[in-house]
Backbone as CSV, one residue per row, in Angstrom:
resi,resn,N_x,N_y,N_z,CA_x,CA_y,CA_z,C_x,C_y,C_z
1,MET,141.730,-132.943,-96.705,140.437,-132.197,-96.265,139.992,-132.844,-94.574
2,ALA,139.533,-133.316,-94.280,139.544,-133.719,-92.751,140.001,-133.918,-91.783
3,SER,142.003,-134.291,-92.225,142.261,-134.656,-90.045,142.286,-132.422,-90.662
4,ARG,141.683,-131.687,-91.362,142.342,-130.255,-91.061,140.464,-129.578,-89.804
5,SER,139.482,-130.591,-90.631,138.419,-130.414,-90.043,138.194,-131.174,-88.975
6,THR,139.125,-131.938,-88.425,140.139,-132.633,-87.229,140.932,-131.288,-86.084
7,ASN,141.556,-131.674,-86.799,142.264,-129.776,-85.928,141.406,-129.096,-85.663
8,ILE,140.308,-128.625,-86.743,139.766,-126.924,-86.095,138.462,-127.824,-84.556
9,LYS,137.315,-128.668,-85.058,137.744,-129.430,-83.614,138.032,-129.120,-82.525
10,ALA,139.048,-129.990,-82.610,140.282,-129.199,-81.763,140.451,-128.955,-80.500
11,ASP,141.100,-127.750,-82.456,141.773,-126.950,-81.559,139.957,-125.994,-80.561
12,GLU,139.368,-125.812,-81.309,137.897,-125.335,-80.566,137.911,-126.142,-79.227
13,LYS,137.540,-128.169,-78.997,137.343,-128.277,-77.776,139.073,-127.472,-76.166
14,ALA,139.924,-127.163,-77.528,140.492,-127.192,-75.769,141.152,-125.839,-76.015
15,ARG,140.334,-124.877,-76.843,139.820,-123.496,-75.973,138.761,-123.770,-75.330
16,ALA,138.151,-124.162,-74.994,136.745,-123.964,-74.802,136.863,-124.900,-73.368
17,LYS,138.120,-125.895,-73.100,138.161,-126.114,-71.883,139.214,-125.134,-71.165
18,ALA,139.915,-124.806,-72.076,141.147,-123.776,-70.932,139.533,-122.489,-71.176
19,ALA,138.816,-121.914,-71.591,138.008,-120.759,-71.263,137.363,-121.334,-69.674
20,LYS,137.510,-121.981,-69.638,136.341,-123.061,-68.945,136.824,-122.946,-67.127
21,GLN,138.612,-123.490,-68.277,139.359,-123.242,-66.842,139.805,-121.748,-65.925
22,VAL,139.554,-120.799,-66.818,140.420,-119.637,-66.372,138.582,-119.829,-65.728
23,GLU,137.597,-119.684,-66.403,136.534,-118.942,-65.830,136.345,-119.767,-64.142
24,LYS,136.633,-121.678,-64.574,136.323,-121.600,-62.029,137.228,-120.955,-61.962
25,ALA,138.801,-120.798,-62.200,139.883,-119.941,-61.146,138.999,-118.928,-60.531
26,ALA,138.429,-118.215,-61.316,137.819,-116.649,-61.658,136.660,-116.740,-60.438
27,LYS,136.027,-117.760,-60.666,134.778,-118.111,-59.582,135.588,-118.226,-58.107
28,LYS,135.699,-118.889,-58.304,137.301,-119.235,-57.252,138.006,-118.396,-55.782
29,GLU,138.435,-117.489,-57.118,138.934,-116.338,-56.334,137.897,-115.782,-56.528
30,GLN,137.102,-115.822,-56.612,135.300,-114.034,-56.777,135.260,-114.505,-54.538
31,SER,134.691,-116.434,-54.954,134.687,-117.234,-53.701,135.186,-116.248,-52.641
32,LYS,136.817,-116.199,-52.530,138.321,-116.418,-51.541,137.560,-115.172,-50.717
33,GLY,137.754,-114.019,-52.312,137.005,-112.393,-52.185,136.161,-112.337,-51.059
34,LYS,134.952,-112.553,-51.230,132.849,-112.606,-50.609,133.929,-113.179,-49.560
35,ALA,134.406,-113.857,-49.009,134.783,-114.782,-47.551,135.512,-113.258,-46.673
36,VAL,136.671,-113.657,-48.016,137.571,-112.481,-46.946,137.130,-111.174,-46.574
37,TRP,135.702,-110.322,-47.748,134.729,-108.977,-47.154,134.034,-109.413,-45.526
38,LYS,133.988,-110.550,-45.722,132.779,-110.579,-45.104,133.458,-110.491,-42.907
39,LEU,134.707,-110.871,-42.951,135.249,-111.283,-42.348,135.988,-110.229,-41.865
40,LEU,136.619,-109.081,-42.671,136.625,-108.219,-42.495,135.492,-107.301,-42.229
41,ASN,134.417,-107.390,-43.107,133.191,-105.886,-42.391,132.672,-106.939,-41.262
42,THR,132.511,-108.210,-41.021,132.522,-108.156,-39.527,133.099,-108.379,-38.611
43,GLY,134.184,-108.329,-38.412,135.636,-108.231,-37.809,135.101,-106.492,-37.191
44,ALA,134.622,-106.028,-38.419,135.225,-104.094,-38.136,133.965,-103.825,-37.130
45,GLY,132.690,-104.910,-37.863,131.422,-104.194,-37.038,131.787,-104.276,-35.553
46,ILE,131.570,-105.803,-35.591,131.629,-106.289,-34.103,132.286,-105.371,-33.555
47,ALA,134.085,-105.615,-33.259,134.837,-104.529,-32.919,133.984,-102.760,-32.389
48,ALA,133.781,-102.281,-33.366,132.858,-101.626,-32.975,131.851,-101.185,-31.764
49,GLY,131.300,-102.084,-32.405,129.879,-102.075,-31.587,131.195,-102.238,-30.123
50,VAL,131.954,-104.107,-30.365,132.367,-103.326,-28.498,132.658,-102.007,-27.669
51,LEU,133.702,-100.911,-28.234,134.000,-99.945,-28.215,132.657,-99.517,-27.806
52,THR,131.691,-99.473,-28.493,130.789,-97.944,-28.398,130.525,-98.129,-27.319
53,ALA,129.813,-100.192,-26.810,129.272,-99.940,-25.945,129.842,-99.969,-24.517
54,LYS,130.972,-100.319,-24.738,132.305,-99.819,-23.957,131.727,-98.430,-22.697
55,ALA,132.416,-98.298,-23.572,132.810,-96.239,-23.576,130.714,-95.703,-23.666
56,LEU,129.947,-96.168,-23.726,128.629,-95.497,-24.045,128.383,-96.387,-22.270
57,ASP,128.937,-96.902,-21.402,128.571,-96.996,-20.212,129.365,-96.450,-19.317
58,ALA,130.686,-96.086,-19.674,131.691,-95.003,-19.129,130.882,-94.053,-18.700
59,THR,129.900,-93.740,-19.717,130.035,-92.075,-20.484,128.309,-91.577,-19.615
60,TRP,127.768,-93.070,-19.615,126.127,-93.134,-19.090,126.920,-92.781,-17.496
61,LYS,127.676,-93.685,-17.274,128.290,-93.503,-15.166,128.560,-92.005,-15.409
62,THR,129.193,-90.909,-16.058,129.578,-90.547,-15.621,128.691,-89.578,-15.241
63,ALA,127.983,-89.540,-16.417,126.938,-88.416,-16.712,125.088,-88.582,-15.914
64,THR,125.188,-89.484,-14.792,124.594,-90.498,-14.714,124.341,-90.504,-12.699
65,GLY,125.947,-90.854,-12.517,126.522,-91.674,-11.486,126.042,-92.682,-10.732
66,HIS,125.238,-94.182,-12.037,124.718,-95.090,-11.692,125.343,-95.851,-13.338
67,LYS,125.412,-96.992,-13.421,125.774,-97.423,-14.337,124.251,-97.964,-15.070
68,PRO,124.367,-97.777,-16.447,123.358,-97.763,-17.236,122.285,-99.478,-16.723
69,PRO,121.026,-99.078,-17.709,120.054,-99.860,-17.037,120.339,-101.190,-18.534
70,ASN,120.653,-102.329,-17.769,120.748,-103.054,-18.419,119.662,-104.115,-18.877
71,LYS,118.415,-103.873,-17.616,117.432,-105.056,-18.441,116.485,-102.562,-17.828
72,PRO,116.351,-102.391,-19.456,114.839,-101.682,-18.834,113.904,-101.427,-19.098
73,GLU,113.190,-103.221,-19.077,112.034,-103.248,-18.669,112.417,-103.937,-17.084
74,HIS,112.676,-103.494,-16.183,112.807,-103.800,-14.860,112.288,-102.633,-13.750
75,PRO,110.749,-103.174,-13.583,109.934,-101.591,-13.165,111.262,-101.078,-11.884
76,ASP,112.255,-101.185,-12.105,112.876,-99.547,-10.929,113.367,-99.089,-11.646
77,VAL,113.848,-99.449,-13.175,114.446,-98.116,-13.931,113.368,-97.025,-15.076
78,GLY,113.632,-95.673,-14.308,112.779,-94.820,-15.118,112.005,-95.473,-16.410
79,GLY,110.664,-94.542,-17.025,110.558,-94.600,-18.100,111.823,-94.370,-19.033
80,ARG,111.584,-92.679,-18.332,112.500,-91.743,-18.976,114.236,-92.599,-19.333
81,GLU,114.060,-93.127,-18.062,115.779,-93.744,-18.957,115.755,-94.487,-19.766
82,ALA,115.289,-95.412,-19.370,115.099,-96.891,-20.477,114.668,-95.882,-21.651
83,ILE,114.308,-95.267,-22.586,114.029,-94.411,-22.921,114.806,-93.941,-24.041
84,ALA,115.925,-93.331,-23.194,116.610,-91.940,-23.033,118.223,-93.708,-23.294
85,TRP,117.856,-94.351,-22.718,119.312,-95.008,-23.417,119.073,-95.733,-24.536
86,ALA,118.158,-96.094,-24.900,118.069,-97.437,-26.267,118.096,-95.968,-26.994
87,ALA,117.286,-95.283,-26.627,117.852,-94.367,-27.975,119.371,-93.898,-27.928
88,LEU,120.070,-93.730,-26.338,121.494,-93.577,-26.593,122.210,-94.149,-27.921
89,SER,122.108,-95.389,-27.251,123.161,-96.552,-27.194,122.353,-96.868,-28.564
90,GLY,121.304,-97.491,-29.464,121.171,-97.590,-30.172,121.380,-96.968,-31.533
91,LEU,121.522,-95.288,-31.804,122.334,-94.310,-32.177,123.089,-94.130,-32.227
92,ALA,124.640,-94.444,-31.280,125.636,-94.375,-31.084,125.796,-95.997,-32.138
93,VAL,125.071,-97.198,-32.087,126.052,-98.260,-31.861,126.010,-98.587,-33.552
94,GLY,124.759,-97.608,-33.933,124.892,-97.438,-35.442,125.400,-96.648,-36.379
95,VAL,125.212,-95.601,-35.842,126.741,-94.641,-36.473,127.988,-95.350,-36.192
96,VAL,128.289,-95.982,-35.345,130.104,-96.567,-34.769,130.349,-97.627,-35.982
97,LYS,129.172,-98.821,-36.473,129.147,-99.771,-36.961,128.610,-99.007,-38.527
98,THR,128.519,-98.686,-38.716,129.354,-98.025,-40.513,129.308,-97.690,-40.416
99,TYR,130.168,-96.410,-39.552,132.063,-95.791,-40.195,132.558,-96.573,-39.711
100,ALA,132.736,-98.092,-38.618,133.243,-99.025,-39.930,132.894,-99.726,-40.424
101,SER,132.308,-99.445,-40.798,131.726,-100.901,-42.404,132.387,-100.022,-44.111
102,ARG,131.639,-98.891,-43.838,132.533,-97.567,-44.298,134.468,-97.742,-44.813
103,ARG,134.315,-97.588,-43.311,136.496,-97.370,-43.368,136.682,-98.996,-44.033
104,ALA,136.262,-98.934,-43.677,136.540,-101.760,-44.183,135.961,-101.497,-45.966
105,ALA,135.648,-100.956,-46.016,135.475,-100.393,-48.049,136.665,-100.003,-48.269
106,THR,136.970,-98.962,-47.154,137.864,-98.208,-47.971,139.763,-98.706,-48.350
107,TYR,138.983,-99.070,-46.719,140.435,-100.332,-46.498,141.237,-101.483,-48.546
108,TRP,139.138,-101.225,-47.471,139.453,-103.431,-49.269,139.465,-102.481,-51.017
109,VAL,138.841,-100.893,-50.998,139.037,-100.337,-52.350,140.677,-100.309,-52.646
110,LYS,141.286,-100.059,-51.358,142.294,-98.892,-51.255,143.355,-100.766,-51.436
111,SER,143.728,-101.396,-51.113,144.071,-102.999,-50.727,143.502,-103.505,-52.655
112,THR,142.838,-104.372,-52.976,142.120,-104.165,-53.784,141.927,-103.958,-55.491
113,GLY,142.206,-102.604,-54.793,141.103,-101.383,-56.736,139.538,-101.414,-56.340
114,ARG,139.573,-101.873,-55.750,138.089,-103.340,-56.437,136.467,-102.682,-55.263
115,LEU,135.473,-102.391,-56.349,134.710,-102.273,-54.527,134.951,-104.042,-54.008
116,PRO,133.887,-103.512,-52.724,133.872,-105.512,-51.761,132.578,-105.802,-52.500
117,PRO,132.752,-106.915,-52.087,132.346,-108.429,-53.241,130.665,-107.828,-52.637
118,GLY,129.467,-107.578,-53.844,128.425,-106.743,-53.857,128.138,-106.247,-53.749
119,MET,128.717,-105.444,-53.716,128.596,-103.798,-54.308,128.389,-103.139,-55.300
120,PRO,127.519,-102.937,-55.991,127.645,-102.470,-57.409,127.635,-101.035,-58.351
121,ARG,128.299,-101.426,-58.861,129.338,-100.123,-59.236,128.648,-98.764,-59.769
122,GLU,127.709,-99.712,-60.819,126.504,-98.964,-61.136,124.961,-97.651,-60.737
123,ALA,125.367,-98.022,-59.623,123.876,-97.834,-58.250,125.074,-96.530,-57.094
124,TYR,126.238,-97.198,-57.710,127.158,-95.628,-56.667,126.810,-94.778,-57.911
125,GLN,127.215,-94.920,-59.266,127.795,-93.880,-60.685,125.994,-93.579,-60.135
126,GLU,124.298,-93.986,-60.057,123.494,-93.302,-60.570,123.163,-92.422,-59.268
127,ILE,123.790,-92.325,-58.075,124.278,-92.033,-56.925,124.826,-90.229,-57.389
128,ALA,126.426,-91.116,-57.527,126.859,-89.962,-57.761,126.616,-88.451,-58.914
129,GLN,125.814,-89.515,-60.164,125.908,-88.863,-61.312,124.476,-87.427,-60.883
130,LYS,123.587,-87.722,-59.791,121.867,-87.436,-59.141,122.327,-85.981,-58.015
131,THR,123.502,-86.807,-57.133,124.073,-85.608,-56.282,125.151,-84.884,-57.067
132,GLY,125.597,-85.133,-58.279,126.616,-84.073,-58.239,126.847,-83.077,-58.451
């Protein structure tokens, strides 16, 4: 009888140890996924921002005939021009970075079959039900 209870306890210990190892491996994999997602999302955002800024500079120069205001607070820059540049560049960069982030998330889902780390599925289900 004593050896049977000893075997049961040993078996329980072994199962607990195996469960901890599986949990540790899952956490390590999740940590890698977070790092890869951050890199992918940040890279997409930076690339989109740089390309948008270059396109905006060229568009502004074509439309106005001079360079966009680098220092909108400079007294030689007109108030309307400074505000127009700030509104246009802020809107364009924001929209393009959001688009790039969404494309990165779509790529992530297609590649891994899961939502990117930090995006709770429940929130999206609630939104889909409300708008659906």
